C-alpha positions as CSV (number, residue, x, y, z in Angstrom):
1,M,164.7,-43.7,207.9
2,T,163.4,-46.4,210.2
3,V,166.2,-48.4,211.9
4,P,165.4,-52.0,212.3
5,T,165.5,-53.3,215.9
6,Y,166.5,-56.7,217.1
7,P,166.1,-58.6,220.3
8,V,168.7,-57.6,222.8
9,E,168.9,-61.1,224.1
10,N,167.8,-64.3,222.3
11,T,166.4,-66.5,225.0
12,A,166.3,-69.5,222.7
13,P,168.8,-72.1,223.6
14,S,171.8,-72.2,221.3
15,P,172.4,-75.6,219.7
16,A,175.7,-77.3,220.4
17,P,178.0,-77.2,217.4
18,A,177.7,-81.0,217.0
19,A,173.9,-80.7,216.9
20,A,174.0,-78.0,214.3
21,R,176.4,-80.0,212.1
22,A,174.0,-82.9,212.3
23,Q,171.5,-80.8,210.3
24,L,173.9,-80.7,207.4
25,L,173.8,-83.5,204.8
26,H,176.9,-85.7,205.1
27,D,177.8,-89.3,205.5
28,G,176.8,-89.3,209.2
29,S,173.3,-87.7,208.7
30,V,171.9,-89.7,205.8
31,E,169.3,-91.5,207.9
32,Q,168.1,-88.2,209.3
33,Y,168.0,-86.8,205.7
34,R,166.0,-89.9,204.6
35,R,163.4,-89.6,207.4
36,A,162.9,-85.8,207.0
37,I,162.5,-86.0,203.2
38,A,160.1,-89.0,203.6
39,D,158.0,-87.2,206.1
40,G,157.8,-84.1,203.9
41,V,156.9,-86.3,200.8
42,D,154.2,-88.1,202.9
43,R,152.6,-84.9,204.0
44,V,152.4,-83.5,200.4
45,A,151.2,-86.8,199.1
46,R,148.4,-86.8,201.7
47,R,147.4,-83.3,200.6
48,V,147.4,-84.2,197.0
49,A,145.4,-87.3,197.6
50,T,142.7,-85.5,199.6
51,V,142.4,-82.0,198.2
52,D,138.9,-81.4,196.8
53,R,139.3,-77.9,195.4
54,P,142.2,-75.9,193.9
55,V,142.3,-73.2,196.6
56,T,140.8,-72.6,200.0
57,G,139.8,-69.1,199.3
58,I,141.8,-67.7,202.2
59,T,142.6,-64.0,202.0
60,P,146.0,-62.2,202.6
61,A,144.4,-60.5,205.7
62,E,143.5,-63.9,207.1
63,L,146.8,-65.7,206.4
64,A,149.3,-62.9,207.1
65,P,148.9,-62.9,210.9
66,L,149.7,-66.6,211.1
67,V,153.0,-66.1,209.2
68,D,153.8,-62.9,211.2
69,R,153.4,-64.7,214.5
70,V,156.3,-67.2,213.6
71,D,159.3,-66.3,215.7
72,L,162.2,-67.0,213.3
73,D,164.7,-66.4,216.2
74,R,163.3,-69.4,218.2
75,P,163.9,-72.6,216.2
76,L,161.6,-75.6,216.8
77,G,164.5,-77.9,216.7
78,D,162.7,-80.7,214.9
79,A,161.8,-81.2,211.3
80,G,158.4,-82.8,212.2
81,A,157.4,-79.8,214.3
82,A,158.5,-77.5,211.5
83,L,156.4,-79.4,209.0
84,D,153.4,-79.3,211.4
85,E,153.8,-75.5,211.4
86,L,154.2,-75.5,207.6
87,E,150.8,-77.2,207.3
88,D,149.2,-74.1,208.9
89,V,151.2,-71.4,207.1
90,Y,151.5,-72.9,203.6
91,L,150.3,-76.4,202.8
92,R,146.7,-76.0,204.0
93,D,146.1,-73.0,201.8
94,A,148.5,-73.8,198.9
95,V,147.2,-73.4,195.3
96,W,147.0,-76.9,193.8
97,F,147.7,-76.8,190.1
98,H,146.9,-80.5,189.7
99,H,143.2,-79.9,190.4
100,P,141.1,-80.1,187.2
101,R,139.3,-76.9,188.1
102,Y,142.4,-74.8,188.4
103,L,142.0,-72.9,185.1
104,A,143.9,-69.6,185.7
105,H,147.5,-69.2,184.7
106,L,150.3,-71.1,182.8
107,N,150.9,-73.5,185.7
108,C,150.9,-77.2,184.9
109,P,150.7,-80.4,186.9
110,V,154.2,-81.8,187.1
111,A,155.7,-85.0,186.0
112,I,156.8,-87.4,188.7
113,P,160.2,-88.0,187.1
114,A,160.8,-84.3,187.3
115,L,160.0,-84.3,191.0
116,L,162.6,-87.1,191.4
117,G,165.0,-84.9,189.6
118,E,164.2,-82.0,191.9
119,A,165.0,-84.1,195.0
120,V,168.3,-85.3,193.5
121,L,169.5,-81.9,192.3
122,T,168.7,-80.1,195.6
123,A,170.5,-82.7,197.7
124,V,173.7,-82.8,195.5
125,N,173.4,-79.0,195.0
126,S,175.5,-78.7,191.9
127,S,176.1,-75.2,190.7
128,L,176.0,-74.9,186.9
129,D,178.5,-72.0,186.6
130,T,181.8,-73.9,186.2
131,W,182.9,-77.4,185.4
132,D,184.7,-77.9,188.7
133,Q,181.3,-77.4,190.5
134,S,179.2,-79.5,188.3
135,A,181.0,-82.0,186.0
136,G,178.4,-84.3,184.5
137,A,175.6,-81.8,185.2
138,T,177.3,-79.4,182.7
139,L,177.3,-82.1,180.0
140,I,173.6,-83.0,180.7
141,E,172.5,-79.4,180.4
142,R,174.6,-79.0,177.2
143,R,173.1,-82.2,175.7
144,L,169.5,-81.0,176.5
145,I,170.3,-77.6,174.8
146,D,171.6,-79.5,171.7
147,W,168.4,-81.6,171.7
148,T,166.2,-78.6,172.0
149,A,168.1,-76.8,169.3
150,E,167.7,-79.9,167.1
151,R,163.9,-79.9,167.8
152,I,163.7,-76.3,166.8
153,G,165.9,-76.8,163.7
154,L,168.4,-74.0,164.4
155,G,171.4,-75.7,162.7
156,P,174.8,-77.0,163.7
157,S,176.1,-73.7,165.1
158,A,173.3,-73.4,167.7
159,D,173.8,-73.2,171.4
160,G,172.1,-71.9,174.5
161,V,171.7,-72.0,178.2
162,F,169.1,-72.8,180.9
163,T,167.6,-69.8,182.5
164,S,165.2,-68.9,185.4
165,G,162.3,-68.4,183.1
166,G,160.9,-66.7,180.0
167,S,161.5,-63.2,181.3
168,Q,165.2,-63.8,181.7
169,S,165.4,-65.6,178.4
170,N,163.8,-62.6,176.7
171,L,166.1,-60.2,178.5
172,Q,169.2,-62.1,177.4
173,A,167.9,-62.4,173.8
174,L,167.4,-58.6,173.6
175,L,170.8,-58.1,175.2
176,L,172.4,-60.1,172.5
177,A,170.4,-58.3,169.8
178,R,171.4,-54.9,171.3
179,E,175.1,-55.8,171.4
180,E,175.0,-57.1,167.8
181,A,173.5,-53.8,166.7
182,C,176.2,-52.0,168.6
183,V,179.2,-53.9,167.2
184,D,180.2,-51.1,164.9
185,A,179.6,-48.4,167.5
186,V,183.2,-48.2,168.7
187,G,183.8,-46.0,171.7
188,P,181.6,-44.5,174.4
189,A,180.5,-41.5,172.3
190,A,179.4,-43.6,169.4
191,R,177.5,-46.0,171.7
192,A,175.9,-43.1,173.6
193,E,174.7,-41.7,170.3
194,L,173.3,-45.0,169.1
195,L,171.5,-46.3,172.1
196,P,168.6,-43.8,172.1
197,R,167.8,-44.7,168.5
198,L,167.4,-48.4,169.1
199,R,163.9,-49.9,168.7
200,V,162.3,-53.3,169.3
201,L,159.1,-54.4,167.5
202,T,156.7,-56.7,169.3
203,S,153.1,-57.7,169.1
204,A,150.5,-55.7,171.0
205,A,149.5,-59.0,172.5
206,G,153.1,-59.9,173.4
207,H,154.6,-60.4,176.9
208,F,155.3,-57.5,179.1
209,S,158.9,-58.8,179.7
210,V,159.8,-57.2,176.4
211,Q,159.1,-53.7,177.7
212,K,160.7,-54.6,181.0
213,S,163.8,-55.9,179.3
214,A,164.2,-52.7,177.2
215,K,164.1,-50.7,180.4
216,L,166.7,-52.9,182.0
217,L,168.9,-52.6,179.0
218,G,169.0,-48.8,179.1
219,L,167.0,-48.3,175.9
220,A,164.8,-45.2,175.4
221,P,161.4,-45.1,177.1
222,D,159.7,-45.4,173.7
223,A,162.1,-48.1,172.4
224,V,159.5,-50.9,172.3
225,I,156.9,-50.4,169.5
226,A,153.7,-52.5,169.9
227,V,152.6,-53.6,166.5
228,P,148.9,-54.1,166.0
229,T,147.4,-57.6,165.6
230,D,144.8,-59.1,163.3
231,A,141.5,-60.7,164.2
232,R,143.3,-63.8,165.5
233,R,145.4,-61.6,167.8
234,R,148.6,-62.4,165.7
235,I,151.0,-59.6,164.9
236,R,150.4,-58.1,161.4
237,A,153.5,-59.0,159.3
238,S,152.7,-56.2,156.9
239,A,152.7,-53.7,159.8
240,V,156.1,-55.0,160.9
241,R,157.5,-54.4,157.4
242,E,156.0,-50.9,157.4
243,E,157.3,-50.1,160.9
244,I,160.9,-51.2,160.0
245,E,160.8,-48.9,157.0
246,R,159.3,-46.0,159.0
247,C,162.0,-46.4,161.6
248,R,164.7,-46.4,159.0
249,Q,163.4,-43.2,157.4
250,A,163.3,-41.6,160.9
251,G,166.9,-42.5,161.6
252,L,166.0,-45.2,164.1
253,V,167.5,-48.7,164.3
254,V,165.3,-51.7,164.7
255,I,167.5,-54.2,166.6
256,A,164.9,-57.0,167.0
257,V,161.5,-58.2,166.1
258,V,160.0,-60.3,168.9
259,A,157.5,-62.8,167.6
260,T,155.4,-64.8,170.0
261,A,154.6,-68.5,169.7
262,G,151.8,-68.6,172.2
263,T,150.7,-65.3,173.6
264,T,149.8,-65.5,177.3
265,D,146.2,-64.4,176.8
266,F,145.2,-65.7,173.5
267,G,147.6,-68.6,172.7
268,S,148.1,-67.0,169.3
269,I,151.2,-67.8,167.2
270,D,152.6,-65.0,165.1
271,P,153.2,-65.7,161.3
272,L,156.8,-66.9,161.9
273,T,157.7,-67.8,158.3
274,E,156.6,-64.4,157.1
275,L,158.4,-62.6,159.9
276,A,161.5,-64.5,159.3
277,G,161.5,-63.4,155.7
278,I,161.1,-59.8,156.6
279,C,163.9,-59.9,159.2
280,A,166.2,-61.7,156.8
281,A,165.6,-59.1,154.1
282,T,166.1,-56.1,156.5
283,G,169.0,-57.6,158.6
284,V,166.9,-57.5,161.8
285,W,167.3,-60.0,164.6
286,L,164.3,-62.3,165.0
287,H,163.6,-63.5,168.5
288,V,160.7,-66.0,169.0
289,D,159.2,-66.0,172.5
290,A,157.9,-69.6,172.6
291,A,157.7,-69.8,176.4
292,Y,154.2,-71.1,176.1
293,G,154.1,-72.7,172.7
294,C,157.3,-74.7,173.0
295,G,155.3,-77.8,173.8
296,L,154.5,-78.0,170.1
297,L,158.1,-79.0,169.5
298,I,157.2,-82.5,170.8
299,S,153.5,-82.6,169.7
300,P,152.7,-85.7,167.6
301,T,150.1,-83.7,165.6
302,R,150.8,-79.9,165.8
303,R,154.5,-79.4,165.2
304,H,153.7,-77.6,162.0
305,L,152.2,-74.6,163.9
306,L,155.8,-73.6,164.7
307,D,157.0,-73.7,161.1
308,G,159.4,-70.8,160.6
309,I,160.8,-70.9,164.1
310,E,163.9,-72.6,162.7
311,R,164.8,-69.3,161.0
312,A,164.9,-67.4,164.3
313,D,168.1,-65.9,165.7
314,S,167.0,-66.7,169.3
315,V,164.2,-68.7,170.9
316,T,162.8,-68.7,174.4
317,V,161.4,-72.0,175.7
318,D,159.7,-72.6,179.1
319,F,159.7,-76.3,179.9
320,H,157.9,-75.5,183.1
321,K,154.8,-74.5,181.1
322,S,154.1,-77.1,178.4
323,F,156.6,-79.9,179.2
324,F,155.0,-80.4,182.6
325,Q,158.1,-79.5,184.6
326,P,158.3,-77.8,188.0
327,V,159.5,-74.2,188.1
328,S,162.0,-73.3,187.1
329,S,163.0,-75.1,183.9
330,S,163.6,-72.8,180.9
331,A,166.2,-72.0,178.3
332,L,167.3,-69.5,175.7
333,L,168.5,-71.0,172.4
334,V,170.5,-69.1,169.7
335,R,171.3,-69.9,166.1
336,D,174.9,-68.7,166.3
337,R,176.8,-69.7,169.5
338,G,179.2,-66.9,168.8
339,V,176.7,-64.2,170.0
340,L,176.8,-65.6,173.5
341,R,180.1,-63.9,173.9
342,H,178.1,-60.8,174.8
343,A,177.2,-62.4,178.1
344,T,180.8,-63.5,178.9
345,Y,182.9,-62.1,181.6
346,H,186.1,-63.8,182.8
347,A,186.8,-63.7,186.5
348,D,190.2,-64.9,187.6
349,Y,188.8,-66.7,190.7
350,L,186.1,-68.5,188.7
351,N,186.5,-68.8,184.9
352,P,189.7,-67.3,183.7
353,A,190.2,-66.9,180.0
354,R,192.8,-69.7,179.9
355,M,190.0,-72.2,180.5
356,V,188.6,-71.5,177.1
357,E,191.9,-72.4,175.5
358,Q,191.9,-75.6,177.6
359,R,188.4,-76.4,176.3
360,I,186.9,-76.5,179.8
361,P,183.1,-76.1,179.5
362,N,182.0,-73.4,181.9
363,Q,178.3,-72.5,181.5
364,V,178.8,-69.2,183.2
365,D,180.5,-68.1,180.0
366,K,177.1,-67.8,178.4
367,S,174.7,-67.1,181.3
368,L,173.5,-64.0,182.9
369,Q,173.5,-65.9,186.2
370,T,176.6,-67.1,188.1
371,T,175.4,-69.6,190.7
372,R,172.6,-71.6,189.0
373,R,170.6,-74.6,189.8
374,F,170.8,-77.9,187.9
375,D,167.2,-77.5,186.6
376,A,168.0,-79.4,183.5
377,L,168.1,-82.6,185.5
378,K,164.3,-82.5,185.8
379,L,163.8,-82.5,182.1
380,W,166.5,-85.1,181.6
381,L,164.8,-87.6,183.9
382,T,161.4,-86.9,182.4
383,L,162.6,-87.6,178.9
384,R,164.5,-90.7,180.0
385,V,161.4,-92.1,181.8
386,M,158.5,-90.9,179.6
387,G,160.1,-89.8,176.3
388,P,159.1,-86.7,174.3
389,H,156.3,-88.4,172.4
390,A,154.3,-89.0,175.7
391,L,154.9,-85.5,176.8
392,G,153.8,-84.1,173.5
393,A,150.6,-86.3,173.6
394,L,149.8,-84.7,177.0
395,F,150.2,-81.2,175.6
396,D,148.0,-82.2,172.6
397,E,145.3,-83.3,175.1
398,V,145.1,-79.9,176.7
399,V,145.0,-78.2,173.4
400,D,142.2,-80.5,172.3
401,R,140.4,-79.7,175.6
402,A,140.7,-76.0,175.0
403,A,139.1,-76.4,171.6
404,D,136.2,-78.2,173.2
405,A,136.0,-75.5,175.9
406,W,135.9,-72.7,173.2
407,Q,133.1,-74.5,171.4
408,L,131.2,-74.8,174.7
409,V,131.5,-71.2,175.5
410,S,130.8,-70.0,172.0
411,E,127.5,-71.9,172.0
412,D,126.5,-70.6,175.4
413,P,124.3,-67.4,175.0
414,R,125.4,-66.2,178.5
415,F,128.9,-65.6,177.3
416,E,130.9,-63.7,174.7
417,V,134.1,-65.4,173.5
418,V,137.1,-63.9,171.8
419,T,139.2,-65.6,169.0
420,R,139.8,-69.3,169.1
421,S,143.2,-70.1,170.5
422,E,145.8,-72.2,168.6
423,L,147.0,-73.5,172.0
424,S,145.0,-73.9,175.3
425,T,143.5,-70.6,176.4
426,V,139.9,-69.4,176.1
427,V,139.2,-65.7,176.6
428,F,135.5,-64.9,177.3
429,R,133.1,-62.9,179.5
430,Y,129.7,-63.1,180.9
431,L,127.5,-60.7,179.0
432,P,124.3,-59.5,180.7
433,T,121.3,-58.6,178.7
434,G,118.8,-55.8,179.0
435,P,119.4,-53.1,181.6
436,G,122.3,-54.8,183.2
437,R,124.5,-54.8,180.0
438,D,126.5,-51.8,181.3
439,L,127.5,-53.9,184.3
440,A,129.4,-56.4,182.3
441,D,132.9,-55.3,183.4
442,A,132.0,-55.2,187.1
443,A,130.0,-58.4,186.9
444,N,133.0,-60.3,185.5
445,L,135.4,-58.9,188.0
446,H,133.0,-59.9,190.8
447,A,132.5,-63.4,189.4
448,R,136.2,-64.1,189.3
449,E,136.7,-62.9,192.9
450,A,133.7,-64.7,194.2
451,L,134.7,-67.9,192.5
452,A,138.2,-67.7,194.0
453,A,136.8,-66.9,197.4
454,S,134.6,-70.1,197.2
455,G,137.7,-72.2,196.5
456,L,135.7,-74.2,193.9
457,A,137.7,-73.1,190.9
458,V,140.2,-70.5,189.8
459,V,140.1,-68.6,186.5
460,A,142.2,-65.7,185.3
461,G,141.3,-62.3,184.1
462,T,142.5,-59.9,181.5
463,R,141.5,-56.8,179.4
464,V,140.6,-57.0,175.8
465,D,140.1,-53.7,173.9
466,G,139.6,-51.9,177.2
467,R,137.0,-54.3,178.6
468,H,137.3,-56.9,181.4
469,F,137.3,-60.5,180.3
470,L,137.9,-63.9,182.0
471,K,140.3,-66.5,180.8
472,F,140.6,-70.3,181.0
473,T,144.2,-71.6,180.7
474,L,144.1,-75.3,180.3
475,L,147.3,-77.2,181.1
476,N,145.9,-80.2,182.9
477,P,145.0,-83.3,180.9
478,A,142.7,-84.3,183.8
479,T,140.4,-81.3,183.2
480,T,137.2,-82.5,181.4
481,V,134.6,-80.7,179.4
482,E,132.3,-81.3,182.3
483,D,134.7,-79.4,184.6
484,V,134.6,-76.5,182.2
485,G,130.9,-76.5,182.0
486,H,130.5,-76.6,185.8
487,V,132.9,-73.6,186.1
488,L,130.9,-71.7,183.5
489,D,127.7,-72.3,185.5
490,L,129.4,-71.0,188.7
491,I,130.6,-67.9,186.8
492,A,127.2,-67.2,185.4
493,T,125.6,-67.7,188.8
494,H,128.0,-65.2,190.5
495,A,127.8,-62.7,187.7
496,G,124.1,-63.0,187.2
497,R,123.4,-62.5,190.9
498,Y,125.6,-59.4,190.9
499,V,123.8,-57.9,187.9
500,H,120.4,-58.8,189.4
501,D,121.2,-57.2,192.7
502,H,122.6,-54.0,191.2
503,V,119.8,-53.6,188.7
504,T,117.2,-54.2,191.4
505,A,118.9,-51.7,193.7
506,G,119.0,-49.1,190.9
507,L,115.3,-49.6,190.1
508,T,114.5,-49.3,193.8
509,C,116.4,-46.0,194.1
510,H,114.8,-44.7,191.0
511,V,111.3,-45.5,192.3
512,G,112.1,-43.9,195.6
């Protein structure tokens, strides 16, 4: 084992206690706070105003030495100097999601009222575990949970809690489903006998967090069953019904069906109404992972795409995807607030059981986290300034743009496109002709890397039926069809040059 070494003597001058205290926010340091924050905001604003590409194309090998050279034991002593240094190690090479040619992952440009909320919540630093640390923040989060549950249609007994993101929401949902399935397994022996037989059904196109959650929950290695999808990359409801019956006959217990409202790759929405009927008839928990598709809850034109979600037992929403919020801002909603008891643990120093009798609202009683940021404030201020209709209209814009992009790619003979998304993704690949056709996988991988290295645009990649594809994820209303067309030309240029060079080299070797 390597034992870490530390400097024997720190030659940096030690700040006087009074100077150190001056760096804490209090009534005597508000002017320093105001100046430091204003300087930071000004620097970011200048970057946002002048950035001409989504990335610089810097490599880890190039940037790592700059970060490694920073001596964290020798403070700079001045916020301005620290921000100067930050320009070199972060801001200069940051990935800018507001740029219209950032087309890679589920990262959105963020609403200014949410940034205001971020500034407020970090300064006040409320912790959303107990009432005596948060007061009004607790009530704001609870009101937003109620509002979201109303938008979903979960009914008067619904509840929920903000989380760090979709993965945590999915984990907690499956925890609740597991515990509900184990209610009758009284005693360690009965539980030990039941756990290996528990199964979770999810789409073959669903999110990897389902498999990860099953592992964290101590389920069997084969507990998650990937159910095949149809041509639109939606889970086959008939296959779900058959799998539930097959498990029953094999002595296995299906604790949950995880439906997806917006798969990461294809933006596909599973047949929620049909799945809800199957789960109701078989007594299986229905969880809907709407981390991506939750923006449809406020869409002026597309809310019907989520029909059936109101029958779910639990729902994941990621406001930091389709509500234009900074990360993190997410939540788990449940139809029956009573199931949240499975996440409750009473600690005498924090939330003793007597507080429940006194009707003191402690959010830690239903959260996997203890200390937790007041991320709900960002959404609260966004709704109070913009309103849900305006946010929904922005999400409609990116879905419309994705439809235009799909049409553009599908009509371009240089590319092959997969199913049309119900949301805002386009999965496609450059498809060489003639002798270079076998180079398609390598050409698309090269094109993505070359594009990122140029800094002119960023696209994502994935695998479809074992082959390498590229992916546009549109979450920026500022992205135009012209932007998409320009990026397609760049991809075709990089991929075409790769194919040409390798085919030419192969012919030269053959002739030689």
